[in-house]
C-alpha positions, 0 to 999 in steps of 0.5 A: 310836567306838573300840569300833566301830573295834575290832569292824571290826578284830576281824572282819577278824582273825577272817576272816584267822584262819579262812582261815589255819586252813583252809589249815593244816588242809588242809596237815596233813591232806594230810601225815598222809595221805602219812605213812599211805600210805607206812606211816610213823607219824603223829607230830608230828616226822614231820609237821614233817619232811614239811612242812619238806621241802614248804616247801623245795620251794616259793617265795613265799606258799605257802612262807611259809604253810607256814613259819607252820604250822611255827612254830605246830606247834613252839610248841604241841608239846613235842618 
């Protein structure tokens, strides 16, 4: 019984993770496109800067999602 309960929770975690990954990919992709359109270099630092500015302009759930993306990028990057 413990295993089946774990599997159900694991599936829910994976579904949530997939949604978060899709949002993160879209947000980073849009940011990269904006940097290219403005003739700026696509670097981790520039992506973080632009996402941070977007986050500050937003409120609520979208701002929280961007904050999570920024935390993820900062953890995975060596700046």
